FIKOLZA-1660 file (N, C-alpha, C; in steps of 0.1 Angstrom, whole numbers, plus 5000, padded with zeros to 4 digits):
% residues 47
   i   px   py   pz ch aa at
   1 7699 7048 0852  A  M  N
   1 7710 7053 0861  A  M CA
   1 7708 7068 0863  A  M  C
   2 7708 7072 0875  A  Q  N
   2 7706 7086 0879  A  Q CA
   2 7720 7093 0880  A  Q  C
   3 7722 7103 0871  A  I  N
   3 7735 7110 0871  A  I CA
   3 7733 7124 0874  A  I  C
   4 7740 7129 0884  A  R  N
   4 7740 7144 0887  A  R CA
   4 7751 7150 0878  A  R  C
   5 7748 7161 0872  A  T  N
   5 7757 7168 0863  A  T CA
   5 7760 7182 0867  A  T  C
   6 7773 7185 0868  A  T  N
   6 7777 7198 0872  A  T CA
   6 7786 7204 0861  A  T  C
   7 7784 7217 0858  A  A  N
   7 7793 7224 0848  A  A CA
   7 7801 7235 0856  A  A  C
   8 7813 7235 0852  A  R  N
   8 7822 7245 0859  A  R CA
   8 7828 7254 0847  A  R  C
   9 7827 7267 0849  A  H  N
   9 7832 7277 0840  A  H CA
   9 7824 7279 0827  A  H  C
  10 7812 7273 0826  A  F  N
  10 7804 7275 0815  A  F CA
  10 7790 7270 0818  A  F  C
  11 7780 7274 0809  A  D  N
  11 7767 7269 0811  A  D CA
  11 7765 7257 0803  A  D  C
  12 7760 7246 0809  A  L  N
  12 7758 7233 0802  A  L CA
  12 7744 7233 0796  A  L  C
  13 7744 7231 0783  A  T  N
  13 7731 7230 0776  A  T CA
  13 7725 7217 0778  A  T  C
  14 7712 7216 0775  A  D  N
  14 7705 7203 0776  A  D CA
  14 7710 7193 0766  A  D  C
  15 7713 7198 0754  A  D  N
  15 7719 7188 0744  A  D CA
  15 7732 7183 0748  A  D  C
  16 7741 7191 0754  A  L  N
  16 7754 7186 0758  A  L CA
  16 7753 7177 0770  A  L  C
  17 7743 7180 0779  A  R  N
  17 7741 7171 0790  A  R CA
  17 7736 7157 0786  A  R  C
  18 7726 7157 0776  A  D  N
  18 7721 7144 0771  A  D CA
  18 7732 7136 0764  A  D  C
  19 7740 7143 0756  A  F  N
  19 7751 7136 0749  A  F CA
  19 7761 7130 0759  A  F  C
  20 7765 7137 0770  A  A  N
  20 7774 7131 0780  A  A CA
  20 7768 7120 0787  A  A  C
  21 7755 7121 0791  A  E  N
  21 7748 7110 0798  A  E CA
  21 7747 7097 0790  A  E  C
  22 7744 7099 0777  A  K  N
  22 7742 7087 0768  A  K CA
  22 7756 7080 0767  A  K  C
  23 7767 7088 0766  A  N  N
  23 7780 7081 0764  A  N CA
  23 7784 7075 0777  A  N  C
  24 7781 7080 0788  A  I  N
  24 7784 7074 0801  A  I CA
  24 7777 7061 0803  A  I  C
  25 7764 7061 0799  A  E  N
  25 7756 7049 0800  A  E CA
  25 7762 7037 0791  A  E  C
  26 7768 7041 0780  A  K  N
  26 7775 7031 0772  A  K CA
  26 7786 7024 0778  A  K  C
  27 7792 7030 0788  A  L  N
  27 7804 7024 0795  A  L CA
  27 7800 7011 0802  A  L  C
  28 7787 7009 0805  A  G  N
  28 7782 6997 0811  A  G CA
  28 7784 6985 0802  A  G  C
  29 7785 6987 0789  A  R  N
  29 7788 6976 0780  A  R CA
  29 7802 6970 0781  A  R  C
  30 7811 6979 0785  A  Y  N
  30 7825 6975 0785  A  Y CA
  30 7831 6972 0799  A  Y  C
  31 7824 6977 0810  A  F  N
  31 7829 6975 0823  A  F CA
  31 7817 6970 0832  A  F  C
  32 7820 6959 0839  A  N  N
  32 7810 6954 0848  A  N CA
  32 7810 6962 0861  A  N  C
  33 7798 6963 0867  A  N  N
  33 7796 6969 0880  A  N CA
  33 7801 6983 0881  A  N  C
  34 7799 6991 0870  A  I  N
  34 7804 7005 0870  A  I CA
  34 7793 7013 0877  A  I  C
  35 7797 7022 0885  A  N  N
  35 7788 7031 0893  A  N CA
  35 7792 7045 0892  A  N  C
  36 7786 7053 0884  A  I  N
  36 7789 7067 0882  A  I CA
  36 7776 7075 0886  A  I  C
  37 7777 7084 0896  A  D  N
  37 7766 7091 0900  A  D CA
  37 7768 7106 0899  A  D  C
  38 7780 7111 0896  A  H  N
  38 7782 7125 0894  A  H CA
  38 7792 7128 0883  A  H  C
  39 7787 7136 0873  A  L  N
  39 7796 7140 0862  A  L CA
  39 7799 7155 0863  A  L  C
  40 7812 7158 0862  A  I  N
  40 7816 7172 0863  A  I CA
  40 7822 7175 0849  A  I  C
  41 7816 7185 0843  A  C  N
  41 7822 7190 0830  A  C CA
  41 7828 7204 0832  A  C  C
  42 7840 7205 0827  A  M  N
  42 7847 7218 0829  A  M CA
  42 7855 7221 0816  A  M  C
  43 7858 7234 0815  A  I  N
  43 7866 7239 0804  A  I CA
  43 7880 7242 0809  A  I  C
  44 7890 7237 0803  A  L  N
  44 7903 7240 0807  A  L CA
  44 7909 7250 0797  A  L  C
  45 7913 7261 0802  A  W  N
  45 7919 7272 0793  A  W CA
  45 7934 7271 0793  A  W  C
  46 7939 7271 0781  A  K  N
  46 7954 7271 0779  A  K CA
  46 7958 7285 0775  A  K  C
  47 7968 7290 0782  A  R  N
  47 7973 7303 0779  A  R CA
  47 7987 7303 0774  A  R  C
% end
């Protein structure tokens, strides 16, 4: 599965990208016909 990854408000490391992609690929075990092609990671700041 080819997944485009975008990080907002921080720099995404290769380790974090690999971790997220592996966990997304696991979703295929639980859901049939899942199609994810873009992952957006962001940090939400609470003030």
